[in-house]
N, C-alpha and C positions, 0 to 999 in steps of 0.2 A: 504494498498499500504507500508505503513510504517512498519507494522509488517511480509510482506512478507521480507521485503529489509530484516530487522535483523535476520528473521530465514534465509536466503540466507547466510548474512554472517558468521552467527554461524557455520552454515555446511561447509563454503569456509574455515574456520578459523579448524574446527577438522581434515579438509582434510588436512589441510598445518601441522598440527603437524604430522599426519600419514606419511604424505613425508618425514619431518624430523626425525622420531623416525625409519623410513624403512633405509635412509640413514647411522644413529648410528648403527644400526642393523649389517650394510652390512661391518661398518668396525671395529666391535667386533668382539673377537674371539683368539684363541690362536698363529696366527698370524694376528695382527691389519692391516687394510691396510686406507690410508689415503682418506679423502672424495673428495679429490682433483681427487685420481688417481681414486677411483670408476667411479664420474662422468665422466671421460675421457674414461675410459672402456664401460660405459654402451651407452654414446651420441657419443661418437667418434669412437671408437673401438680401442682407443690409451694404450697402456699400455705397462712400462718399465719391469716389473719386472713377469717373464715367470709364473707363478704361480698365479697370477692374475686370468685371463681366467677360470684356474678348480676351484679353491678357490668362483667364484659367481655364475659361472652360472652351476655348477652339487654341490656344498657343501650348500651356505649362499642363494644362489634364491631361492627354492625349499622346504628349511626350512622357509625361510618367507614369503613366497608365503604359506606355509601353515599356518602359524601363522595368517596372513591375514584373510584366509577361518575360521578356526577354531575362533579367538576371534569375529570377525564380524557375524558370522553366528551364533553362540553360543547367541550372546547378540541380533541380532535379531530375533530371537528361543524364547527366555523369554520374550523380549517386547511386541511381538505379545502375549504370552501365558497370561501374566501379562494385556493385555487389554481385550483378548479372555474372560478371567474368573473373570476379575473385582476383581484381586488381588493384590497389591505390592509384595506378598511373594512367588510367582509362579515363579518356575525354567524349564527349557527344559526337565528335567528329572521327570516332574509332573507325567507321564501316562507311567513311569515304561522303557521307550525305555533305559537310560543309564543299568538299571540293564540288561536287556532285553541283550543289546552288550557286559555286564560284562561275563555274562555266554556262551555265544556263543564263545567267544574270549575265555576263559579257556576251554571249551570243544575241541574249536581247538587245542590248546597247547596242550592237553593231548593226545589229537590221532594226536600230531605228525604231524599238517598239517605245510606248509610254510605260511610266511608274507601273502601271499595273501589269502591263506586259511582260516586266522586267522582273516584277514579282511573282507572278504568276510563272514564268521559267524557272526559277530559281526555285521554286519551292517542286512544282513535277521532275527538274532536274536532280535536286535533292533528294528526294523519294526515290526515284530511278536509280541511284546511283548505287545503294541501299537493297532494295531491289536485286541489282546488277549483284551486287556482294551477295547476298542470302544463294542467289544462284549458281554463281561458281562454288561459294562453299558447299552445296549441298552434289556439283556436279561430280566433284574433287576429291572432296572427304569420306565417301562412303566407304573406307577400310581406316581411318587417318581419328586422331581425335576431335569432334567438332568442335571443340571451342578455340583450339589451335587452328584449324582450318578456316573459321571465321574469319580469326583478327589476319592471317595470312592472305585471306580473300580481301579484305577489310583493308589494306594495304597495297592490293597490288589496285584494287578500283581507285583508289585516294590517287594512286600517284598515275595512273590512267589520266581521270579528271582534271590532275593540276598539270600534267603533259598539253590535255586538250585545252583548259586556260592563259595557260604560258602560249599556244598559237593564235587563242583570239588576242592576245593583248601583242602579239607581234605583228597579225594583220590589219589591228587596229588603224583609226585613222591620229593620230599624235597628234596634233592640233584640237579636235573633238573628242573623240569617243575614247581614247586611251587615256584622257584623263581623267574620265566620268566611270571605267572599268576601275584603274586604281584607287579614287575613293569610295566608289562602294565597297570594295574589298577590303577595307578598312574598319568600317565598321561607322555607323552615326543613326543617333535619334530623331533627326532633324526632320526628314520628310516624313514623320510618321503624322500620319493627320486621323481622324474620327472614320469615314470610311473606312479605311484599311482596319484600324483595331474593332469594328463590327464583322469582319471576317474572319483574323486570325484568332482573336480573343477565345471563342465558341471553340475553334479545333485547340488550341493548349489546352484549355481548363477542361473539355471534355477527355483528351489525352492523358489530363494529371489525374484522372477518379480510377482508370486502371493502375496506374501504377502505383497507387494510395490503398488501393484495397489488396493489391498481392504484395502489401511489401514484405507481411509476415513472411512469406515464401522464399524471398529472397536472403532473411537470414536462416533458414531451414538450408538453402543450396549452400550457403558458406562452409559446410559440413561435406561435401560434394553431393556427386550428381547420385551416388548409387546409395546415400546415405537419405537423400532426398525423396528420392525415388521408393524408397522401402517406406517412408514418412506418409507416402500417398500424395506426393506432388509431381504434376505432371511437369518434368523439365523441359519437352521438345515447348511443351504449351506458353510455358512460363517466357521462355525463350523469344518464341515468335512476339508475346503482348510486349515486353518490354523494348524489344529494338522497332517493332511499330511503332506504341506510343511515344517513344524515345526518341525515335527518327522523325514523326510526324511534327513533335514538338519544335526540333532542330530546325528541321524545313522552313516550319511557317516564323520561326523569329529570324533566321536568318533572311529570309525572302523578302522583309520589311527593316532588316536594319544591316544588312551586309554582315561579312564575317566578324566576328566578337572574339578572340580566343579568351584562354586562359580559365573562365567564367566556370566552366564544368569539371575543371579542373582541382581549381583550390580551394573553393567555394565547397565541395560536398566533403575536406579535409577539416575547413574551420569547422564544420558543423559539427561532424565526427570527434572533435576535439571538444566542442561544448556540450554535448548529448549523450557521445556514444556512439557504439555501433548500431544498434537497435534499429535498424530500417523503419521500423515503424513510428520513429520518431525521428530519425536521419532526414528523411523525404519530405516532412513540413518544414522541417528547419532548417534543410537546404533551401527549401522554395523563400524561407523568412529572409535568410541569409545573403542568398543570392538577389535578390530583389533588393533590398536593402544597398548591397554592394553598387550594384549598377548605377542607382540610382546618384550615389554618391561620385562613381564615375562620368555621370554625365554632367551634372552639377560642374565637377571638374573640366568636363570640356569644353563647356560653356560659360565659362566665370574667368578661367587662369588666362584667360586671351584675348585680344579685339578678335581673330579670328577662332571659330571652330576649329577646336581639338578633335581629328578620328577618334573613338571609343578606343580601335582596335591598340592604339600608338600607347594607352594611357594606363590599359590591362596588361600590355607588355612590360612596361614600365614598372606597374607595381608588379602583377602576377608572378615574374620570376623570381624576383628576392623575395618577395612573401611566400614561394611554393618552397624553396632552398629552408628558407625559415620555417615553417609548418611541418617539415619531413624529420628536421633533429630534433623538434620538438614533441611533436606528437604521434609519429610512426610507431614507435614503440609502445603505447600505450595504446592505442586504439587495431592496430593491424597483429 
């Protein structure tokens, strides 16, 4: 009983941090807004500055919701993948979804598609890359370790789509198309709109539900496939569920934000260090931690310079040293 109470308190604390970071994010920007004015508008509908409704509802609200979905979704996908493959070095792009999405977006940019076309191509190519990985692993992995074949197939497919992406960049017009491709690949929330969120948010939230419902099975899977099967867990179905849902989440997020690295790798480590390795608590903790982390990263991206800094640059600058620190501090405790 004490253990569940402690876990609940930790989740409540992470949720409180997310609320606090969200309020701060609403107030930051080239046009600062006091937190009190934000609360008056959101809960009472009162405002003294006529710019507040537009700034909050049309500019900052979509961006903040997008950051919460992106950070939380990538973190949950990373935590689920790490549990599925029993490897703390795994990230959501293990099976090639990010490389596929990058290729799809670059192809759409070269074909002069609009923003919706770019997002659709990125989503379709990302999901297609994962399906291609599953097909290859099943084709060549009949008499081999299935997990190993899946990982190796993901490496091959990721490399293939990475090469195709490089080809797109090579043939792209250097004056117009190439800068667009480069900026998209570095990640940004500046183009996220309410219309895009209305499409992506349901996909992400619906894909999160099976992951949360099957989280206890990831705990059982940590003992190995044989032990999990003996305890009644259908390991093949579990793998397909986790891979399918995590891939949908990652592809949906990447389609509107571009490529954002490190979140799906380091945030599960932070959450694991905070709440432990029990996936029933780890997955929601990863979502809350990832959402707060992405909000902070986006706040830095739009405030530290007059020109907005791509998210991928900041996540790499912060993520790499933070990951080394987490490996040193927490790996022996939770793995």
